[in-house]
PyMOL Python script that loads the backbone (N, CA, C, O; Angstrom):
from pymol import cmd

cmd.read_pdbstr("""\
ATOM      1  N   MET A   1       8.729-255.390 143.957  1.00  0.00           N
ATOM      2  CA  MET A   1       9.270-254.419 144.874  1.00  0.00           C
ATOM      3  C   MET A   1       9.689-255.155 146.134  1.00  0.00           C
ATOM      4  O   MET A   1       8.934-255.974 146.657  1.00  0.00           O
ATOM      5  N   SER A   2      10.847-254.877 146.607  1.00  0.00           N
ATOM      6  CA  SER A   2      11.331-255.430 147.870  1.00  0.00           C
ATOM      7  C   SER A   2      11.812-254.287 148.740  1.00  0.00           C
ATOM      8  O   SER A   2      12.473-253.373 148.248  1.00  0.00           O
ATOM      9  N   GLY A   3      11.493-254.320 150.021  1.00  0.00           N
ATOM     10  CA  GLY A   3      11.892-253.242 150.924  1.00  0.00           C
ATOM     11  C   GLY A   3      10.814-252.197 151.024  1.00  0.00           C
ATOM     12  O   GLY A   3       9.734-252.471 151.548  1.00  0.00           O
ATOM     13  N   SER A   4      11.083-250.998 150.532  1.00  0.00           N
ATOM     14  CA  SER A   4      10.093-249.925 150.557  1.00  0.00           C
ATOM     15  C   SER A   4      10.354-248.971 149.401  1.00  0.00           C
ATOM     16  O   SER A   4      11.403-249.015 148.758  1.00  0.00           O
ATOM     17  N   ALA A   5       9.372-248.107 149.152  1.00  0.00           N
ATOM     18  CA  ALA A   5       9.501-247.123 148.078  1.00  0.00           C
ATOM     19  C   ALA A   5       8.728-245.867 148.462  1.00  0.00           C
ATOM     20  O   ALA A   5       7.721-245.940 149.166  1.00  0.00           O
ATOM     21  N   THR A   6       9.203-244.716 147.995  1.00  0.00           N
ATOM     22  CA  THR A   6       8.507-243.450 148.185  1.00  0.00           C
ATOM     23  C   THR A   6       8.232-242.853 146.817  1.00  0.00           C
ATOM     24  O   THR A   6       9.132-242.720 145.988  1.00  0.00           O
ATOM     25  N   TYR A   7       6.978-242.497 146.594  1.00  0.00           N
ATOM     26  CA  TYR A   7       6.555-241.893 145.329  1.00  0.00           C
ATOM     27  C   TYR A   7       6.207-240.440 145.606  1.00  0.00           C
ATOM     28  O   TYR A   7       5.569-240.138 146.614  1.00  0.00           O
ATOM     29  N   THR A   8       6.619-239.540 144.725  1.00  0.00           N
ATOM     30  CA  THR A   8       6.345-238.116 144.903  1.00  0.00           C
ATOM     31  C   THR A   8       5.489-237.611 143.750  1.00  0.00           C
ATOM     32  O   THR A   8       5.398-238.245 142.699  1.00  0.00           O
ATOM     33  N   GLY A   9       4.864-236.459 143.964  1.00  0.00           N
ATOM     34  CA  GLY A   9       3.992-235.892 142.941  1.00  0.00           C
ATOM     35  C   GLY A   9       2.646-236.596 142.879  1.00  0.00           C
ATOM     36  O   GLY A   9       1.952-236.538 141.863  1.00  0.00           O
ATOM     37  N   ILE A  10       2.282-237.259 143.967  1.00  0.00           N
ATOM     38  CA  ILE A  10       1.031-238.026 144.030  1.00  0.00           C
ATOM     39  C   ILE A  10      -0.101-237.087 144.443  1.00  0.00           C
ATOM     40  O   ILE A  10       0.069-236.317 145.388  1.00  0.00           O
ATOM     41  N   PRO A  11      -1.256-237.125 143.763  1.00  0.00           N
ATOM     42  CA  PRO A  11      -2.385-236.302 144.192  1.00  0.00           C
ATOM     43  C   PRO A  11      -2.813-236.670 145.619  1.00  0.00           C
ATOM     44  O   PRO A  11      -2.851-237.849 145.972  1.00  0.00           O
ATOM     45  N   ASP A  12      -3.129-235.672 146.427  1.00  0.00           N
ATOM     46  CA  ASP A  12      -3.585-235.919 147.790  1.00  0.00           C
ATOM     47  C   ASP A  12      -4.909-236.669 147.781  1.00  0.00           C
ATOM     48  O   ASP A  12      -5.723-236.517 146.870  1.00  0.00           O
ATOM     49  N   GLY A  13      -5.105-237.474 148.805  1.00  0.00           N
ATOM     50  CA  GLY A  13      -6.348-238.223 148.940  1.00  0.00           C
ATOM     51  C   GLY A  13      -6.119-239.532 149.665  1.00  0.00           C
ATOM     52  O   GLY A  13      -5.049-239.769 150.225  1.00  0.00           O
ATOM     53  N   THR A  14      -7.138-240.384 149.648  1.00  0.00           N
ATOM     54  CA  THR A  14      -7.083-241.680 150.312  1.00  0.00           C
ATOM     55  C   THR A  14      -6.809-242.767 149.291  1.00  0.00           C
ATOM     56  O   THR A  14      -7.522-242.899 148.296  1.00  0.00           O
ATOM     57  N   TYR A  15      -5.771-243.540 149.548  1.00  0.00           N
ATOM     58  CA  TYR A  15      -5.361-244.625 148.663  1.00  0.00           C
ATOM     59  C   TYR A  15      -5.564-245.950 149.375  1.00  0.00           C
ATOM     60  O   TYR A  15      -5.234-246.087 150.553  1.00  0.00           O
ATOM     61  N   ARG A  16      -6.112-246.932 148.654  1.00  0.00           N
ATOM     62  CA  ARG A  16      -6.288-248.270 149.203  1.00  0.00           C
ATOM     63  C   ARG A  16      -5.560-249.267 148.319  1.00  0.00           C
ATOM     64  O   ARG A  16      -5.613-249.203 147.091  1.00  0.00           O
ATOM     65  N   ASP A  17      -4.879-250.192 148.985  1.00  0.00           N
ATOM     66  CA  ASP A  17      -4.128-251.219 148.273  1.00  0.00           C
ATOM     67  C   ASP A  17      -5.088-252.312 147.826  1.00  0.00           C
ATOM     68  O   ASP A  17      -5.780-252.913 148.647  1.00  0.00           O
ATOM     69  N   ALA A  18      -5.128-252.566 146.522  1.00  0.00           N
ATOM     70  CA  ALA A  18      -6.021-253.584 145.964  1.00  0.00           C
ATOM     71  C   ALA A  18      -5.585-254.994 146.326  1.00  0.00           C
ATOM     72  O   ALA A  18      -6.367-255.933 146.178  1.00  0.00           O
ATOM     73  N   VAL A  19      -4.349-255.167 146.798  1.00  0.00           N
ATOM     74  CA  VAL A  19      -3.838-256.491 147.154  1.00  0.00           C
ATOM     75  C   VAL A  19      -4.099-256.807 148.621  1.00  0.00           C
ATOM     76  O   VAL A  19      -4.594-257.887 148.942  1.00  0.00           O
ATOM     77  N   THR A  20      -3.769-255.866 149.523  1.00  0.00           N
ATOM     78  CA  THR A  20      -3.861-256.136 150.964  1.00  0.00           C
ATOM     79  C   THR A  20      -5.021-255.439 151.656  1.00  0.00           C
ATOM     80  O   THR A  20      -5.412-255.840 152.752  1.00  0.00           O
ATOM     81  N   GLY A  21      -5.582-254.397 151.034  1.00  0.00           N
ATOM     82  CA  GLY A  21      -6.634-253.615 151.673  1.00  0.00           C
ATOM     83  C   GLY A  21      -6.100-252.487 152.547  1.00  0.00           C
ATOM     84  O   GLY A  21      -6.885-251.748 153.139  1.00  0.00           O
ATOM     85  N   ASP A  22      -4.772-252.340 152.639  1.00  0.00           N
ATOM     86  CA  ASP A  22      -4.158-251.280 153.436  1.00  0.00           C
ATOM     87  C   ASP A  22      -4.602-249.916 152.921  1.00  0.00           C
ATOM     88  O   ASP A  22      -4.743-249.720 151.714  1.00  0.00           O
ATOM     89  N   THR A  23      -4.824-248.970 153.842  1.00  0.00           N
ATOM     90  CA  THR A  23      -5.245-247.620 153.480  1.00  0.00           C
ATOM     91  C   THR A  23      -4.174-246.623 153.883  1.00  0.00           C
ATOM     92  O   THR A  23      -3.646-246.682 154.994  1.00  0.00           O
ATOM     93  N   ARG A  24      -3.854-245.707 152.980  1.00  0.00           N
ATOM     94  CA  ARG A  24      -2.885-244.636 153.237  1.00  0.00           C
ATOM     95  C   ARG A  24      -3.516-243.314 152.831  1.00  0.00           C
ATOM     96  O   ARG A  24      -4.218-243.232 151.823  1.00  0.00           O
ATOM     97  N   THR A  25      -3.260-242.279 153.625  1.00  0.00           N
ATOM     98  CA  THR A  25      -3.732-240.939 153.301  1.00  0.00           C
ATOM     99  C   THR A  25      -2.539-240.097 152.873  1.00  0.00           C
ATOM    100  O   THR A  25      -1.546-239.996 153.594  1.00  0.00           O
ATOM    101  N   VAL A  26      -2.645-239.497 151.701  1.00  0.00           N
ATOM    102  CA  VAL A  26      -1.594-238.631 151.167  1.00  0.00           C
ATOM    103  C   VAL A  26      -2.060-237.190 151.329  1.00  0.00           C
ATOM    104  O   VAL A  26      -3.138-236.819 150.864  1.00  0.00           O
ATOM    105  N   SER A  27      -1.231-236.373 151.998  1.00  0.00           N
ATOM    106  CA  SER A  27      -1.576-234.963 152.168  1.00  0.00           C
ATOM    107  C   SER A  27      -0.429-234.039 151.774  1.00  0.00           C
ATOM    108  O   SER A  27      -0.571-232.816 151.801  1.00  0.00           O
ATOM    109  N   ASP A  28       0.710-234.630 151.406  1.00  0.00           N
ATOM    110  CA  ASP A  28       1.870-233.821 151.025  1.00  0.00           C
ATOM    111  C   ASP A  28       2.441-234.230 149.670  1.00  0.00           C
ATOM    112  O   ASP A  28       3.566-233.864 149.330  1.00  0.00           O
ATOM    113  N   GLY A  29       1.665-234.987 148.900  1.00  0.00           N
ATOM    114  CA  GLY A  29       2.119-235.417 147.582  1.00  0.00           C
ATOM    115  C   GLY A  29       3.090-236.572 147.596  1.00  0.00           C
ATOM    116  O   GLY A  29       3.675-236.897 146.563  1.00  0.00           O
ATOM    117  N   ARG A  30       3.280-237.216 148.774  1.00  0.00           N
ATOM    118  CA  ARG A  30       4.232-238.330 148.900  1.00  0.00           C
ATOM    119  C   ARG A  30       3.521-239.565 149.446  1.00  0.00           C
ATOM    120  O   ARG A  30       2.774-239.491 150.421  1.00  0.00           O
ATOM    121  N   LEU A  31       3.765-240.680 148.806  1.00  0.00           N
ATOM    122  CA  LEU A  31       3.228-241.966 149.252  1.00  0.00           C
ATOM    123  C   LEU A  31       4.405-242.897 149.494  1.00  0.00           C
ATOM    124  O   LEU A  31       5.147-243.224 148.568  1.00  0.00           O
ATOM    125  N   THR A  32       4.574-243.324 150.740  1.00  0.00           N
ATOM    126  CA  THR A  32       5.640-244.253 151.106  1.00  0.00           C
ATOM    127  C   THR A  32       5.008-245.574 151.496  1.00  0.00           C
ATOM    128  O   THR A  32       4.122-245.625 152.348  1.00  0.00           O
ATOM    129  N   VAL A  33       5.468-246.631 150.872  1.00  0.00           N
ATOM    130  CA  VAL A  33       4.919-247.962 151.153  1.00  0.00           C
ATOM    131  C   VAL A  33       6.053-248.941 151.401  1.00  0.00           C
ATOM    132  O   VAL A  33       7.132-248.839 150.818  1.00  0.00           O
ATOM    133  N   GLY A  34       5.783-249.879 152.270  1.00  0.00           N
ATOM    134  CA  GLY A  34       6.740-250.933 152.556  1.00  0.00           C
ATOM    135  C   GLY A  34       6.266-252.240 151.959  1.00  0.00           C
ATOM    136  O   GLY A  34       5.069-252.461 151.778  1.00  0.00           O
ATOM    137  N   ALA A  35       7.201-253.084 151.664  1.00  0.00           N
ATOM    138  CA  ALA A  35       6.887-254.419 151.148  1.00  0.00           C
ATOM    139  C   ALA A  35       7.923-255.379 151.711  1.00  0.00           C
ATOM    140  O   ALA A  35       8.907-255.703 151.046  1.00  0.00           O
ATOM    141  N   PRO A  36       7.695-255.836 152.951  1.00  0.00           N
ATOM    142  CA  PRO A  36       8.680-256.737 153.544  1.00  0.00           C
ATOM    143  C   PRO A  36       8.792-258.039 152.760  1.00  0.00           C
ATOM    144  O   PRO A  36       7.803-258.531 152.215  1.00  0.00           O
ATOM    145  N   GLY A  37       9.967-258.578 152.709  1.00  0.00           N
ATOM    146  CA  GLY A  37      10.178-259.812 151.954  1.00  0.00           C
ATOM    147  C   GLY A  37      10.529-259.511 150.515  1.00  0.00           C
ATOM    148  O   GLY A  37      10.854-258.375 150.172  1.00  0.00           O
ATOM    149  N   LYS A  38      10.464-260.521 149.677  1.00  0.00           N
ATOM    150  CA  LYS A  38      10.794-260.359 148.257  1.00  0.00           C
ATOM    151  C   LYS A  38       9.577-260.661 147.400  1.00  0.00           C
ATOM    152  O   LYS A  38       8.748-261.504 147.742  1.00  0.00           O
ATOM    153  N   GLY A  39       9.488-259.961 146.286  1.00  0.00           N
ATOM    154  CA  GLY A  39       8.436-260.232 145.311  1.00  0.00           C
ATOM    155  C   GLY A  39       7.048-259.818 145.751  1.00  0.00           C
ATOM    156  O   GLY A  39       6.064-260.383 145.275  1.00  0.00           O
ATOM    157  N   ASN A  40       6.938-258.844 146.651  1.00  0.00           N
ATOM    158  CA  ASN A  40       5.633-258.370 147.092  1.00  0.00           C
ATOM    159  C   ASN A  40       5.101-257.325 146.124  1.00  0.00           C
ATOM    160  O   ASN A  40       5.867-256.619 145.467  1.00  0.00           O
ATOM    161  N   LEU A  41       3.804-257.238 146.049  1.00  0.00           N
ATOM    162  CA  LEU A  41       3.154-256.294 145.149  1.00  0.00           C
ATOM    163  C   LEU A  41       2.218-255.407 145.946  1.00  0.00           C
ATOM    164  O   LEU A  41       1.487-255.885 146.814  1.00  0.00           O
ATOM    165  N   ARG A  42       2.240-254.132 145.654  1.00  0.00           N
ATOM    166  CA  ARG A  42       1.302-253.177 146.232  1.00  0.00           C
ATOM    167  C   ARG A  42       0.705-252.390 145.079  1.00  0.00           C
ATOM    168  O   ARG A  42       1.424-251.939 144.187  1.00  0.00           O
ATOM    169  N   VAL A  43      -0.622-252.226 145.098  1.00  0.00           N
ATOM    170  CA  VAL A  43      -1.321-251.479 144.047  1.00  0.00           C
ATOM    171  C   VAL A  43      -2.244-250.485 144.747  1.00  0.00           C
ATOM    172  O   VAL A  43      -3.407-250.792 145.011  1.00  0.00           O
ATOM    173  N   TYR A  44      -1.727-249.297 145.045  1.00  0.00           N
ATOM    174  CA  TYR A  44      -2.521-248.285 145.735  1.00  0.00           C
ATOM    175  C   TYR A  44      -3.335-247.501 144.711  1.00  0.00           C
ATOM    176  O   TYR A  44      -2.798-246.981 143.733  1.00  0.00           O
ATOM    177  N   VAL A  45      -4.647-247.429 144.957  1.00  0.00           N
ATOM    178  CA  VAL A  45      -5.579-246.795 144.035  1.00  0.00           C
ATOM    179  C   VAL A  45      -6.276-245.652 144.767  1.00  0.00           C
ATOM    180  O   VAL A  45      -6.819-245.844 145.855  1.00  0.00           O
ATOM    181  N   LEU A  46      -6.259-244.460 144.163  1.00  0.00           N
ATOM    182  CA  LEU A  46      -6.921-243.303 144.752  1.00  0.00           C
ATOM    183  C   LEU A  46      -8.417-243.568 144.838  1.00  0.00           C
ATOM    184  O   LEU A  46      -9.056-243.872 143.830  1.00  0.00           O
ATOM    185  N   ASN A  47      -8.973-243.455 146.031  1.00  0.00           N
ATOM    186  CA  ASN A  47     -10.394-243.707 146.299  1.00  0.00           C
ATOM    187  C   ASN A  47     -10.831-245.097 145.858  1.00  0.00           C
ATOM    188  O   ASN A  47     -11.995-245.309 145.519  1.00  0.00           O
ATOM    189  N   GLY A  48      -9.896-246.043 145.863  1.00  0.00           N
ATOM    190  CA  GLY A  48     -10.206-247.417 145.463  1.00  0.00           C
ATOM    191  C   GLY A  48     -11.031-248.136 146.518  1.00  0.00           C
ATOM    192  O   GLY A  48     -11.130-247.676 147.655  1.00  0.00           O
ATOM    193  N   PRO A  49     -11.630-249.274 146.140  1.00  0.00           N
ATOM    194  CA  PRO A  49     -12.499-250.015 147.059  1.00  0.00           C
ATOM    195  C   PRO A  49     -11.740-250.819 148.102  1.00  0.00           C
ATOM    196  O   PRO A  49     -12.338-251.261 149.083  1.00  0.00           O
ATOM    197  N   GLY A  50     -10.446-251.020 147.920  1.00  0.00           N
ATOM    198  CA  GLY A  50      -9.674-251.850 148.844  1.00  0.00           C
ATOM    199  C   GLY A  50      -9.369-253.194 148.227  1.00  0.00           C
ATOM    200  O   GLY A  50      -9.303-253.328 147.006  1.00  0.00           O
ATOM    201  N   LYS A  51      -9.185-254.186 149.071  1.00  0.00           N
ATOM    202  CA  LYS A  51      -8.791-255.521 148.623  1.00  0.00           C
ATOM    203  C   LYS A  51      -9.832-256.086 147.662  1.00  0.00           C
ATOM    204  O   LYS A  51     -11.028-256.068 147.954  1.00  0.00           O
ATOM    205  N   ILE A  52      -9.375-256.588 146.512  1.00  0.00           N
ATOM    206  CA  ILE A  52     -10.317-257.045 145.491  1.00  0.00           C
ATOM    207  C   ILE A  52     -10.370-258.560 145.338  1.00  0.00           C
ATOM    208  O   ILE A  52     -11.111-259.066 144.495  1.00  0.00           O
ATOM    209  N   GLY A  53      -9.601-259.288 146.134  1.00  0.00           N
ATOM    210  CA  GLY A  53      -9.609-260.752 146.049  1.00  0.00           C
ATOM    211  C   GLY A  53      -9.714-261.377 147.419  1.00  0.00           C
ATOM    212  O   GLY A  53      -9.584-260.694 148.435  1.00  0.00           O
ATOM    213  N   LYS A  54      -9.947-262.665 147.447  1.00  0.00           N
ATOM    214  CA  LYS A  54     -10.016-263.401 148.706  1.00  0.00           C
ATOM    215  C   LYS A  54      -8.671-264.051 148.986  1.00  0.00           C
ATOM    216  O   LYS A  54      -7.936-264.414 148.068  1.00  0.00           O
ATOM    217  N   ASP A  55      -8.358-264.195 150.282  1.00  0.00           N
ATOM    218  CA  ASP A  55      -7.117-264.854 150.669  1.00  0.00           C
ATOM    219  C   ASP A  55      -7.081-266.280 150.132  1.00  0.00           C
ATOM    220  O   ASP A  55      -8.090-266.984 150.122  1.00  0.00           O
ATOM    221  N   GLY A  56      -5.917-266.680 149.694  1.00  0.00           N
ATOM    222  CA  GLY A  56      -5.699-268.023 149.183  1.00  0.00           C
ATOM    223  C   GLY A  56      -4.219-268.326 149.209  1.00  0.00           C
ATOM    224  O   GLY A  56      -3.460-267.630 149.883  1.00  0.00           O
ATOM    225  N   PRO A  57      -3.793-269.346 148.492  1.00  0.00           N
ATOM    226  CA  PRO A  57      -2.383-269.716 148.539  1.00  0.00           C
ATOM    227  C   PRO A  57      -1.443-268.645 147.975  1.00  0.00           C
ATOM    228  O   PRO A  57      -0.271-268.604 148.350  1.00  0.00           O
ATOM    229  N   TYR A  58      -1.929-267.788 147.091  1.00  0.00           N
ATOM    230  CA  TYR A  58      -1.069-266.784 146.465  1.00  0.00           C
ATOM    231  C   TYR A  58      -1.441-265.354 146.838  1.00  0.00           C
ATOM    232  O   TYR A  58      -0.723-264.424 146.471  1.00  0.00           O
ATOM    233  N   LEU A  59      -2.522-265.155 147.544  1.00  0.00           N
ATOM    234  CA  LEU A  59      -2.971-263.824 147.950  1.00  0.00           C
ATOM    235  C   LEU A  59      -3.332-263.879 149.424  1.00  0.00           C
ATOM    236  O   LEU A  59      -4.212-264.633 149.838  1.00  0.00           O
ATOM    237  N   LYS A  60      -2.633-263.063 150.212  1.00  0.00           N
ATOM    238  CA  LYS A  60      -2.888-263.057 151.660  1.00  0.00           C
ATOM    239  C   LYS A  60      -3.049-261.658 152.163  1.00  0.00           C
ATOM    240  O   LYS A  60      -3.270-261.452 153.357  1.00  0.00           O
TER     241      LYS A  60
END
""", "prot")
cmd.dss("prot")
cmd.show_as("cartoon", "prot")
cmd.util.cbc("prot")
cmd.orient("prot")
């Protein structure tokens, strides 16, 4: 994904990105996420624990 994306029909709740640890709250069924640069990955998980890896050369 490059740039940004908006997903609709998403169940309301708290989503955490497993890659960056970013937290987003969905209350209207829409999740909008940005991914500056090229080749970025975002994996938002409903009620997820957050970032699942340690920073390194390929994960920041």
